[in-house]
C-alpha positions in Angstrom: 23.0 3.9 12.0 24.3 2.2 8.8 22.1 2.4 5.6 22.2 -0.9 3.8 20.1 -0.4 0.8 22.2 0.5 -2.2 19.5 3.1 -3.1 20.0 4.9 0.3 22.4 7.6 -0.8 19.7 8.6 -3.4 17.2 8.5 -0.6 19.3 10.9 1.5 19.6 13.1 -1.4 15.9 13.2 -2.1 14.8 13.7 1.4 17.3 16.4 2.1 18.5 14.5 5.2 22.1 14.7 6.5 23.8 11.4 6.4 23.8 9.6 9.8 27.1 9.3 11.5 28.3 5.8 11.0 30.8 3.7 13.0 31.3 1.0 10.5 31.5 0.7 6.8 28.3 0.7 4.9 27.3 -2.9 3.8 25.6 -3.5 0.5 22.8 -6.2 0.9 22.2 -6.2 -2.8 25.4 -7.9 -3.7 25.1 -10.1 -6.9 25.9 -13.3 -5.1 23.2 -12.5 -2.4 20.6 -11.4 -4.9 20.9 -14.6 -7.0 20.1 -16.7 -3.9 17.3 -14.3 -2.9 15.8 -14.4 -6.4 15.6 -18.3 -6.2 14.2 -18.2 -2.8 11.6 -15.6 -3.5 10.6 -17.5 -6.8 10.0 -20.7 -4.7 7.8 -18.8 -2.3 5.7 -16.4 -4.5 6.1 -17.0 -8.2 3.6 -19.0 -10.4 4.2 -20.6 -13.8 0.4 -20.9 -14.4 -0.1 -17.2 -13.7 2.6 -16.2 -16.1 1.3 -18.7 -18.7 -2.1 -17.1 -18.5 -0.7 -13.6 -18.6 1.2 -14.6 -21.8 -1.9 -15.9 -23.5 -3.9 -12.7 -22.9 -5.4 -13.4 -19.4 -8.1 -15.7 -20.5 -8.7 -19.5 -20.2 -11.7 -21.6 -20.9 -12.0 -25.2 -20.0 -15.5 -26.7 -20.8 -18.2 -24.3 -19.6 -15.8 -22.4 -17.3 -14.0 -19.2 -18.3 -11.6 -17.3 -16.2 -10.3 -13.9 -16.9 -7.2 -12.2 -15.3 -6.9 -8.4 -15.3 -4.0 -7.1 -17.5 -2.3 -5.6 -14.5 -2.5 -7.3 -11.1 -0.2 -8.5 -8.3 3.3 -7.5 -7.2 4.6 -4.1 -8.3 8.2 -3.2 -8.5 8.2 -1.5 -5.1 6.9 -4.5 -3.3 9.2 -6.9 -5.1 12.2 -4.7 -4.1 11.0 -4.6 -0.5 10.7 -8.4 -0.2 14.0 -8.9 -2.0 15.8 -6.5 0.5 14.1 -8.2 3.5 15.2 -11.6 2.3 18.7 -10.3 1.5 19.0 -8.9 5.0 18.8 -12.4 6.5 21.4 -13.7 3.9 23.9 -10.9 4.8 23.2 -11.1 8.6 22.5 -14.7 9.4 23.3 -14.4 13.1 22.1 -11.0 13.9 18.8 -10.1 15.3 16.5 -8.6 12.6 13.6 -6.5 13.3 10.9 -5.0 11.0 8.9 -1.9 11.7 5.4 -3.2 11.3 4.8 -5.2 8.3 7.0 -5.2 5.1 3.7 -5.0 2.9 0.1 -5.8 3.6 0.0 -9.4 2.9 -0.3 -12.0 5.6 1.4 -14.7 3.5 4.5 -12.6 2.9 4.8 -11.4 6.5 4.5 -15.1 7.6 7.4 -16.1 5.6 9.5 -13.2 7.1 8.5 -14.4 10.6 9.6 -17.9 9.7 13.0 -16.4 8.8 13.3 -15.1 12.4 12.5 -11.5 11.4 10.6 -9.9 14.3 8.0 -7.3 13.9 8.2 -4.1 16.0 5.1 -2.0 16.8 4.4 0.8 14.3 1.4 2.6 15.9 3.4 4.0 18.8 7.0 3.9 20.1 7.3 1.2 22.6 10.1 0.2 25.1 11.1 -2.5 22.7 12.9 0.2 20.6 15.1 1.0 23.7 16.4 -2.7 23.6 17.8 -2.3 20.1 21.6 -2.6 19.8 24.3 -1.7 17.3 24.4 -5.3 16.2 20.7 -5.3 15.4 19.2 -4.9 11.9 16.1 -2.9 11.5 14.1 -3.2 8.2 12.0 -0.1 7.3 8.8 -1.3 5.3 7.7 -0.4 2.0 5.3 2.3 3.4 8.3 4.0 5.2 8.2 5.0 8.8 7.5 8.3 10.8 10.6 10.4 11.5 10.4 9.8 15.2 10.9 6.0 14.6 13.9 6.6 12.3 15.5 9.0 14.8 15.1 6.4 17.5 16.7 3.6 15.4 19.5 6.1 14.6 19.9 6.8 18.2 20.4 3.1 18.9 23.0 2.8 16.2 21.4 -0.1 14.3 22.0 -1.4 10.8 19.1 -0.2 8.7 17.7 -1.9 5.6 15.4 0.8 3.9 12.8 -0.6 1.6 10.7 2.5 1.4 9.0 2.6 -2.0 10.3 5.4 -4.5 6.8 6.7 -5.1 6.3 7.2 -1.3 9.6 9.2 -1.1 8.4 11.5 -4.0 5.4 12.4 -1.8 7.7 13.1 1.2 9.9 15.4 -1.0 6.7 17.2 -2.1 5.3 17.8 1.4 8.6 18.8 2.7 8.7 21.5 0.1 5.2 22.5 1.1 6.4 23.0 4.8 9.4 24.9 3.7 7.2 27.3 1.7 4.7 27.8 4.6 2.1 25.7 2.7 -0.2 23.2 4.8 -0.3 19.8 3.3 -3.8 18.4 2.9 -3.2 14.7 2.6 -5.7 12.4 1.1 -5.4 9.2 3.0 -6.3 7.1 5.9 -4.9 8.8 9.1 -3.9 5.6 10.8 -2.3 4.0 7.8 1.6 3.4 8.0 2.2 5.3 4.9 0.0 8.3 5.7 1.6 8.6 9.2 5.1 8.5 7.6 4.1 11.2 5.1 2.5 13.4 7.8 5.8 13.4 9.8 7.7 14.7 6.9 5.0 17.4 6.3 6.2 18.9 9.5 9.4 19.9 7.7 12.9 20.1 8.6 12.3 22.4 11.6 9.1 20.7 12.7 7.1 23.9 12.1 5.0 22.6 9.1 1.4 21.6 9.2 -0.8 19.0 7.7 -4.4 17.8 7.7 -5.5 14.3 6.7 -8.8 13.9 4.8 -10.4 10.6 3.7 -13.8 11.2 2.2 -15.4 13.8 0.0 -17.6 14.8 2.9 -14.3 15.6 4.9 -13.2 17.7 2.0 -16.5 19.6 1.8 -16.2 20.4 5.4 -12.7 21.7 5.0 -13.8 23.7 1.9 -16.6 25.4 3.8 -14.1 26.4 6.4 -11.8 27.8 3.7 -14.5 29.8 2.1 -15.8 31.5 5.3 -14.5 30.0 8.5 -16.5 28.0 10.9 -16.9 26.3 14.2 -13.3 25.3 15.2 -14.6 23.0 18.0 -16.6 21.1 15.4 -13.5 21.1 13.1 -11.2 19.6 15.8 -13.9 17.0 16.6 -14.3 15.8 13.2 -10.5 15.7 12.5 -9.2 14.4 15.8 -5.8 12.7 15.3 -5.7 13.8 11.7 -3.9 17.0 11.9 -0.5 18.5 12.9 0.2 19.8 16.5 -0.9 23.3 17.0 -3.0 23.2 13.8 -5.3 26.3 13.5 -7.8 26.1 10.6 -8.2 29.9 10.7 -4.5 30.3 10.0 -3.2 27.1 8.3 -5.8 26.8 5.6 -4.7 30.1 4.1 -2.1 28.4 1.9 -2.6 24.7 1.0 -1.2 22.0 -1.1 -2.7 18.6 -1.9 -0.9 15.3 -1.5 -2.0 11.8 -1.0 -1.3 8.3 0.3 -0.1 6.8 -3.0 -2.7 3.9 -3.0 -5.9 6.0 -3.0 -8.4 6.2 -5.9 -6.9 8.6 -8.4 -10.4 9.7 -9.5 -11.3 10.6 -5.8 -7.9 12.4 -5.2 -8.5 14.5 -8.5 -12.0 15.4 -7.3 -10.5 16.4 -3.9 -8.1 18.6 -5.7 -10.9 20.2 -7.8 -13.0 21.1 -4.9 -10.2 22.6 -2.8 -9.0 24.6 -5.7 -12.5 25.9 -6.2 -12.8 26.9 -2.6 -9.5 28.7 -2.4 -10.4 30.5 -5.7 -13.8 31.6 -4.4 -12.1 33.0 -1.3 -9.3 34.8 -2.8 -10.4 35.4 -6.4 -7.6 33.1 -7.8 -5.9 29.8 -7.0 -2.4 31.2 -6.3 -2.6 29.9 -2.6 -3.3 26.4 -3.9 -0.8 23.8 -5.0 -1.0 20.2 -6.2 1.3 17.5 -7.4 0.2 14.1 -8.8 1.5 11.6 -6.3 -0.7 8.5 -7.0 1.5 5.4 -7.4 1.9 4.4 -11.1 1.4 0.7 -10.2 -1.8 1.6 -8.2 -3.2 3.4 -11.2 -2.3 0.7 -13.7 -4.2 -1.8 -11.7 -7.2 0.5 -11.3 -7.1 1.2 -15.2 -6.8 -2.6 -15.8 -9.9 -3.2 -13.7 -11.9 -0.5 -15.5 -11.1 -2.2 -18.7 -11.9 -5.6 -17.4 -15.2 -4.5 -16.2 -16.4 -3.8 -19.7 -16.3 -7.5 -20.3 -19.2 -9.7 -19.3 -18.5 -11.6 -16.1 -20.6 -13.3 -13.5 -18.3 -13.0 -10.6 -15.1 -11.1 -9.6 -12.6 -12.3 -7.0 -10.2 -9.7 -5.7 -7.3 -11.3 -3.9 -5.2 -9.6 -1.2 -4.5 -8.7 2.4 -7.7 -7.2 4.0 -5.6 -4.2 5.3 -4.3 -3.4 1.8 -5.5 0.0 0.9 -4.9 -0.5 -2.9 -6.6 -3.8 -3.0 -9.7 -2.4 -1.1 -10.0 0.3 -3.7 -10.3 -2.3 -6.4 -13.1 -3.9 -4.6 -14.9 -0.4 -4.2 -14.6 0.1 -8.0 -16.1 -3.2 -8.9 -18.8 -3.7 -6.3 -21.4 -1.5 -8.2 -20.9 -3.4 -11.4 -21.1 -7.2 -10.3 -20.9 -9.6 -7.4 -17.4 -8.9 -6.1 -15.6 -10.8 -3.2 -12.5 -9.6 -1.4 -10.7 -12.8 -0.4 -7.3 -13.4 1.2 -6.8 -16.6 -0.9 -8.2 -19.8 -2.1 -9.1 -21.1 1.3 -11.7 -18.4 1.5 -13.6 -20.3 -1.3 -14.8 -23.1 1.0 -17.2 -25.0 -1.4 -19.7 -24.4 -4.0 -22.0 -22.8 -1.4 -19.6 -20.6 0.6 -17.3 -17.8 0.0 -15.7 -16.2 2.9 -14.8 -12.6 2.2 -14.1 -9.2 3.7 -17.0 -6.8 3.8 -15.7 -3.2 3.4 -18.8 -1.6 4.7 -19.2 -3.9 7.8 -15.3 -4.0 8.2 -15.5 -7.7 9.0 -15.1 -11.0 7.3 -18.5 -12.5 6.4 -19.8 -15.7 4.6 -21.9 -15.4 1.5 -23.8 -18.1 -0.4 -23.3 -18.1 -4.2 -23.9 -21.7 -5.1 -25.8 -20.7 -8.2 -22.7 -19.1 -9.7 -20.3 -21.9 -8.9 -22.8 -24.7 -9.8 -20.9 -27.0 -12.3 -23.8 -27.4 -14.8 -24.1 -23.5 -15.4 -21.7 -21.8 -17.8 -19.8 -19.1 -15.9 -17.2 -16.4 -16.4 -15.1 -15.5 -13.4 -12.7 -12.6 -13.1 -9.7 -12.4 -10.9 -7.6 -9.4 -9.9 -5.2 -8.6 -7.1 -3.6 -5.7 -5.3 0.0 -4.7 -5.6 0.9 -6.6 -2.5 -0.5 -10.0 -3.6 2.0 -12.6 -4.8 1.3 -14.7 -7.7 1.2 -18.0 -5.8 -1.9 -16.9 -4.0 -3.5 -16.1 -7.4 -2.6 -19.4 -8.6 -4.2 -21.2 -5.8 -7.3 -19.2 -6.5 -7.3 -20.2 -10.0 -7.0 -23.8 -9.2 -9.7 -23.7 -6.7 -12.2 -22.1 -8.9 -11.6 -24.8 -11.6 -11.5 -27.7 -9.1 -15.0 -26.6 -7.8 -16.2 -26.6 -11.3 -15.0 -30.1 -11.8 -11.8 -29.4 -13.9 -8.7 -30.8 -12.7 -5.6 -28.7 -12.5 -3.7 -30.8 -15.1 -6.3 -29.6 -17.7 -4.8 -26.0 -17.0 -1.3 -27.1 -18.0 -0.1 -27.3 -14.3 3.2 -29.1 -13.9 
């Protein structure tokens, strides 16, 4: 296996992994000549002059009786930009090779569609399939920004493929933390979605170098309260395993492995919820032991995720009639923005401008029903009524989708895009 990302030596150092044996010299896909072409290509696909213009003028524009607000922080983060750049660069460096991607590069259908059009084939990430056995030494495998479980990485290494690793640095910090927990005999309690790519990758690292570590994935505060009750005084193991089926390490025994615990998290969770989870578990350990010495915690919320959540909190202090949250429906950090805004005002989770069908219809994802639905909000879009509409987006949403949404809002309000300064 040959590691192609120029950051990979640091990755190896941080992860305490031995370098893979290589048969050919390491290739750097981040060559200046390659990245110059990649930057231009990515700009054509995903950048927006209108969005940058609005950002520069404070994220507010009013034309007639229509006002649009942009959150101070939204859209692509550095980790996402880097992952996309590396994926594009892999095709430039290997124009004739087969290129595969473990799952999706990020949670945005528009970005993943562009990669498919470049001939980059997605491999299953939920389970190892026979497709991995067909990989050869001439194939390139891209690891997504979420990372991949160790079993997948070992399989790719076994096949001797080139590897372009786009794993986000914030995710790798979490891996380093849970590996440390395992080394010290501490069970990792991971706040996240058990079937999310990042959480599964983190859980695999929580097993430690020898595979003897343990983890438990919790999602809700109700999950945490259940665990805390067990920490305080034990409980029904059968009920425990029923509740956390598929969310714990092999051989997990709550009677043994909740003695020493450390909290980590999927990097895109709500910081306030993770902090509350930390507080409750610390309190349970302290009540059981008399002190919190058997509890550890490390802040592993992604900085970009927190910036977007903080920006939305600030935005919600301003009067708005409607909020549009743009992003992929399977994007965790985007979904949390929707959760934060829903109690405050009408909020719609949309993939892009096409979801705003007319003055009468908005197609959006309902987090509670877990399906796409259609809502009627004609009164808010009616051209004769003054309206203020807010827009934000998750860390995996490109600016071009935000731009199209801005244009669609104003067009429905009878404002031509030329009035917005569009070129």
